[in-house]
N, C-alpha and C positions, 0 to 999 in steps of 0.2 A: 280219576279219569285221565288217560293219556292217549294221545293220537300219534300215529306214525304214517309217514308217506311210504307207500309200498308199490311193488310191481314194476311196471314198465317205466314209470317216471324215474325211479331210483336207478334202474338198469341203464336207461338211456343217458342219464346224467353222468354215470360212471364211464360210459363209452364216449362221452363228449358229443352226443347227438342231441338235437333239439327235442324238447319234451312236448308232446302233443296234448296230453291230458294228465291230470294228477288225481290219483285215488288214495284214500286214507283208510286205515283201520283204527278203530277206537277200542281201547282195552279198559276194563273196569267200570263200565257204564251200563245202565239199563235203558230201554226205549223211553221210559218215563223221564229219566234224567236228560236224555238227548232232547226230548221235546221241551222240557223246562228251560234248557239252554238256548232255545230258539231254532233248533234244527228242524227241518221239514221232512217227515217220513215219505219215502217214495218206493221203497222196496216191496216187491210182491212175494218173492219166495223167502227172503230173510231180511232182517232189519237194515235198511240203507236210508241215509238221511242226507239232505242237502244243507251245506253250511249256510248260515243266515246271511253272510256277506259274499263270500266267494262263489257260492252255489256249487262247489266241488263236492263229489260224493264221499261220504264217510260211512263205512260199514262197521257194524259191531263185530268184534272178533268172534269167530264161530268154529265149531267142529262139524264134521260131516260124517254120515254113516250110510254105506251102500245098502239099499233096500230092494232094488229091482234092476234088471238089465237096462242099458242105455244111459244117456246123459241126464235124463230126468229122474232116474231112480235113486234119489238121495233124500235123507232127512237131515235137518240142520238143528244145531243147538247153539244158542248164544246165552251168555250170562257173564256177570262180573268176574267169575272165577276162571273164564277162558283166557289163557295167556296168549301173548303174541306168537310164541313158538308153536302153540297148538294151532293157531290160524295158518302160519306159514308152512307147516309141514304138509298141509293138504294142497298146496299149490303145485303146478305142473313141473316147472323147471327150477333148478337152483338159482339161475340168473334172474328169475322172477320172484324169488323168495327172500329178497333183501329188503329191509326196512330202514327208515331213517327217522329218528325222533326230532321233535321241534328244536332240540339242542344241537342237532347236526350229527349226532353220533349214529354210526351204522350198527344195525343189529343183523348179523349174518350167521345164523346158527347152522346152516346147511351147506356152506362153502360156495355160495354164489359168486363172491368176489374172486375166489380162486379160479372158478370155471370161466368167468369173464376174461381173466388174464390168459387162460389156456385156450380160449376160443372154443369152449365146449358147451353143447346143449345137453344137459344131463338131468334126468328126473330126480325129484326130491326124495320120493319114497315109493314103496310098492302100491300106495294108494293111487298112483298114476294110472294103473291098469283098470281102475274102476270107471273111468270116463272115456268113451271112445273118441270124443271130440278132441282129446289131447293128441291123438295121432295126427289129426289135421293141423292142430296148432303147432306141433313140433315141425311139421313140414313147412308151415308158413313162416315160422321164425327162422328156419334154416334158409328159406328163400330170401328172407329179408336181410339176414346177417351173413350169408355166404360171401358177399363182396368184401367183408371184413375178415374173412378167413375162418369163420365158424364151421364146425362140423357136429354131427350128432354122435354122442358117446356110444361106443359099441354096446354097452350094457343097456342103454336106452333103446337102441334099435332092436336089440334082441327082445326086450320087453314089448315093444310095438308088434313084433312078429308073433309073440305069444298071444297078444290081444286079437290079432287077425285070426290065428289058428283056433282060438277058443270061440269065435263067433261074435265077440263083443262088438266088433266093427260093423256087424250087420244091423245093429240097432240104431245106426246113425240115420237121422231124418233128413230129407232133401234140403230143407231150409238151412240147416246148419252146414251141410256139405257145401252148398253154394255160397253161404256167407264166408266161410273160410277160404274157399277156392277163389272167390272174387278178390279177397285181400291178397292171396298168393299170386294171382295173375298180375296185380298192380305193383309187385315188388321189382327191384332191379334185376333179380335173377329168377323169373317165374318158372323156368325149366326145372330149377332145383326143387320146387314144391312137388312136382309130379315125379321127379326122379326119387325123391325121398319116399313118396307113397309106393312107388314101384319096388324100392329096396326092401320095404317091410311087408310087401304082399298086399297092401290095402288097395292099390290101384285096380287090381282085378276084381275086387269085391264091390267097389263103389263106382268105378268107371270102366267096366269091362270092354267097352268099345275102344277106348284109348289103350288099355293094356293089350288088346289083341294086336296092336301094331308092333309090339316088341318082337324082334327077331324076323319080321317080315322083310325080305330083301327087295331092293330096287335096283334098277340098272346102274351099274357103277359108272358108266360114262356120263350119266346125268346126275347121279347121286353118289359121289365118292364115299360118303359116310355109310352108304348101303342100307343100314337098318332104318326102317320107317319111323319108329318112335324117336330115335336119335334125331332124325331130320325134323320132325314136328317140334321137338323141344328146342332145337337150334333156331327154327323159325320164331318160336315164342320168345326166346332170348333176344332175337333181333328186334322184335316189336318193342321190347323194353328199352333197348339201346336207342331206338328212335323216339321214345317217349310217347307211344301211341295210346289212345284211350282204350277203356275196357272192352268196348264193342269190337274193336279191331283185334285185340289180343284173343278174345274168345273165338272169333272167326278163324284166326290162325290156328288155334288149338285143335279145332275139329275139322279142318278143311280136308284132311286125308283119311278120315275114318273109313272111307270106301275101300282103301287098300287092305284093310283088315278082313274084308269080305271077298277078296280075290281068291279064286280056287288055287291051291298051291301048285297045281300042274301048269299054271300060267305064269308063275314067278320066273324072272323078276319083272315081267311086264305087268302093267296094271290098267289095261284097256277098260274104259268106261267106269273107272273108279269114281269119277265125279258124279255120275248118275247113281251109282251104288251108294254113294255117301249121303245123298239127300235124305232118304228115310232114316238113316242112322243118326244124322244130326237132329232130325225132328224128334226122334225118341229120346236121345240123350238130353236134349234141351227140355223136353216135357218132363222127364223123370226128375231132373235136378231143379225144375221150376225156374229156369233161366229167364231173365227179363226179355220181353218181346223185342226190344231194340237189338240185343245181342243175338237172339235167335234169328231174326229176320236177316241181319247182315251176314250171319254165318251161312244161312241157306243160299243166299245169292252168290256168295263167294265160292262155296263148295260146288255149286252147279256150274259156275262160269270160269273158274280159275284156269282150266286148261285152254279154253278159248282165248282168254286174256293173254296167256303166254304166246299164243299164235297170232296175236293181233297184227303184226307187220305183214303177214301173208294173207289176210282176209280180203275177200272181194267186197266192194262197196255195200252190197245188200246185206251181207253177213256182218260187216262192221257196224252198219246202222242198227241191225237187230241187237247186237251186243250192247251198244250204247243205250238203247231203249230198255233192255232188260236190267241193266245195272243202274238205272235211274239217272243217266247223264242229263236228261232234259227236265225231269220232274223232281228229282231228289239229288241235288248236287252234292250234299254232304255225304250221302250214302255212296255215290259214285266215287268220290275221293277216298272214302274208307275202304272200298273194294280194291282200289288201286294200291293203297297202303298195305293191305293184307297180301296182295300179290307180290309186292316188293319183298316182304318178309319171306314169302315162299321161295322166291328166287335166291335170296341171300342166305337162307337157312341150309346151306350145303357146304360141305368141306371144301375150302379153297375159294368159295364165292362170297364170303362174308361181307365184302365191301364192293361187290361188283355193281356196275351201273345197270339199271333196269330200263332199257329203252322203251319198252312197251307202255310204261306209265305215261311218259311224255308224249308218246305217239297218240295214245287214246285221249289225252287232254286236248291235244291240238285237233284231233278229229272231231271232238265234241264242239270246239269253237267253230270249226268250219261248217258243221252241220247246223249249228244254231243260227247261222246267218239266214237260214230259211225259216220263217215263222208262219204260223197259221194265219196271221193277219194279212200277209202278202197273198196267200192263196185266196182268202175271201175277197180281197180287193180285186181279184180277177174274175169275180162273179161266181165262184164255186161255193156251194153251200151244202149243208146236211152231211150225210155220211161220206160224201165224196171228198170232203175236206181232208180227212185223215189219209186217204189213199193218195191224193194229190201231194200232200205234204211229204209223205214217204217217198214218192217218186222223185220229187225235186231235191230232197235231201240226199238221196242216192246219187243223183247226177252231180250234186255239189261235192260229195265225197269222191266220186270218180275223178272230177277235175282236180281236187285237192291232192289226191294220190299221185296224179301225173305231174304235179309241180316238183321241180328239183328242191331238195332240202339239204341243209347243212348236216353233216354226220354228227351223231350224238357224241359227247365227250366220253 
């Protein structure tokens, strides 16, 4: 019985990155022997055990056989005769198929160390094409390691295209798509995740609303990058540079879906794309089973982002309505996240990557001014019942009018 550290732990150690979790493969053992040694069985699909002291996962070396379409269509075999090389050859990428024994010696039968040095993401074998989730995983690894100079090997990208053309990608289930997409969104280069899916043709199959933005032109005076998908992914990369949370990154990803529904005869203008986008964001979020916090923020930002961009020109009544709809008074965190998403939208343009977004500071200050008027003050004047809300609205509008008329220092 021998055990080997495998997968991401070995890869990240070789890259000099912090190791988040450690997985092990055990060769030459049976489930009974693992149990006798104190390991606790936890695997559902194949034998996985927790180490009695470290609680790290130890899986018995296994082989796989494709039995049906999709990522669940596999049968597994484990036994003392299964070698480490048999186990590693079924893995997705060569950089994830390196093992290290307890003696510190690397076992690298498929050239993973070579590809790490060459900054290549390359599939181990033709077995790659049997699991459509691997398309998403390659895109995610590309997004994670792109800042280190990694790229997808040409032959792997070609294999991914074959999987799309054969329909294998159509067997992906929403939960797995979102699971991988969520991880891709939280990388340093999330735009790379979606660019990789676009390059292999998978984006049109699993996220057609997003793929529809490719090649859709925008006004060059506002968007020098012109292409709408390029703009959206620039916005997304901005959200990563700012270290924003998942909810904001998702809102940024889908905020311009409405531009994909603009009639071509109206290009490059996209009037009312905010309203067109709301039902598209709803369907996109429902199909991928996106968490409600992500969906709700995305809907608010999609609906309001054009009004936010015009904030400095709004009348007091319109300004107050915007503050109310974005949760400025009741949901302060959501209000701030909507502004963060709007900053990304403004900076996700060629030549505007580091521009100051005055509207965000303006709306924060407007919120402070309007919040000076509270319902308790209205009730103290003897107003009650349904009249409280209307009186509060009128007084806040007056306060915003006064605030707007006050001289302010120009923004930096």
